[in-house]
C-alpha positions in Angstrom: 107.5 -25.9 90.1 109.0 -27.5 93.1 112.3 -25.8 92.7 110.6 -22.4 92.6 108.6 -23.3 95.6 111.7 -24.3 97.5 113.4 -21.0 96.5 110.4 -19.0 97.8 110.4 -21.1 101.0 114.0 -20.1 101.7 114.0 -16.5 100.6 110.4 -15.1 101.0 109.8 -12.7 103.9 106.5 -11.1 104.8 106.1 -7.8 102.9 108.2 -9.0 99.9 106.6 -8.2 96.5 106.7 -11.5 94.6 106.8 -11.2 90.8 107.0 -14.2 88.5 107.8 -14.3 84.8 108.0 -17.1 82.2 108.1 -17.9 78.5 106.5 -21.0 76.9 106.7 -24.0 79.3 108.3 -21.7 81.8 105.2 -19.5 81.7 103.1 -22.6 82.4 105.4 -23.5 85.3 105.1 -19.9 86.7 101.3 -20.2 86.5 101.4 -23.6 88.3 103.7 -22.3 91.0 101.3 -19.4 91.6 98.5 -22.0 91.7 100.4 -24.1 94.3 100.9 -21.1 96.5 97.2 -20.3 96.2 96.1 -23.8 97.1 98.5 -24.9 99.8 100.3 -21.8 100.9 104.1 -21.5 101.4 105.8 -23.7 103.9 108.1 -22.0 106.5 111.9 -22.2 105.8 113.7 -25.4 106.6 110.7 -27.6 105.9 112.1 -29.4 102.8 110.8 -32.7 104.1 107.2 -31.4 103.6 107.6 -30.1 100.0 106.6 -33.4 98.4 103.5 -33.5 100.6 102.6 -29.9 99.6 103.0 -30.8 95.9 100.8 -33.9 96.3 98.1 -31.8 98.0 98.4 -29.3 95.1 97.9 -32.0 92.5 95.0 -33.7 94.1 91.8 -32.3 92.6 89.4 -34.7 94.3 86.9 -33.3 96.8 88.8 -35.0 99.7 92.0 -33.6 98.2 90.6 -30.1 98.2 89.8 -30.4 101.9 93.2 -31.8 102.7 94.9 -28.9 100.8 92.7 -26.4 102.7 93.7 -27.9 106.1 97.4 -28.1 105.0 97.3 -24.4 104.1 95.6 -23.4 107.3 97.9 -25.4 109.5 101.3 -25.1 107.8 101.2 -22.6 104.9 102.3 -19.0 105.1 100.5 -16.4 103.0 102.6 -15.5 100.0 100.8 -13.1 97.7 101.8 -12.8 94.1 102.1 -9.2 93.0 102.6 -9.8 89.3 102.6 -12.7 86.9 104.2 -11.9 83.5 103.8 -14.5 80.8 104.8 -14.9 77.2 103.2 -17.6 74.9 102.3 -20.1 77.6 102.6 -23.8 76.5 101.9 -26.6 78.9 104.5 -29.4 78.9 103.7 -31.8 76.0 103.6 -35.4 76.9 104.2 -35.1 80.6 100.6 -34.4 81.6 98.0 -35.6 79.2 94.6 -33.7 79.1 95.1 -32.6 82.7 95.2 -29.0 83.9 96.9 -28.4 87.1 94.8 -26.5 89.7 94.7 -22.7 89.4 96.9 -22.8 86.2 94.1 -21.3 84.1 92.9 -18.6 86.5 94.1 -17.5 89.9 92.4 -14.9 92.0 95.4 -14.8 94.4 97.5 -13.1 91.8 97.1 -9.3 91.9 98.0 -8.6 88.3 98.5 -11.0 85.3 99.7 -10.0 81.9 100.0 -12.5 79.1 101.7 -11.6 75.7 100.9 -13.9 72.8 102.4 -14.2 69.3 99.8 -13.7 66.7 101.4 -15.4 63.7 103.6 -18.0 65.4 104.2 -21.3 63.5 105.7 -24.3 65.3 
């Protein structure tokens, strides 16, 4: 998530059409990255020292955390709309985050179009 965020920080320019794609855990990571952009915005380039703080604001689901994230986005975040999110068989990371959903990973009104393909008869 953080690597994708840093990539967008460095390369995004207003007017770019951002599309994200992912399979399995990568699909979950794409959903979370889109969620992070929705919640805290995108830092300007060359602000690597602030990425950890942005990620902490994204993870904090407390009522105070939501206010801090809102302030963070208003003061520091750039608007980075997501045009398309293409997902295949989303699976959240097993064992890393137990019974916790990251903010905006289930739904995200900031993404213009989401398509999710699922395997009907998959066995793992």
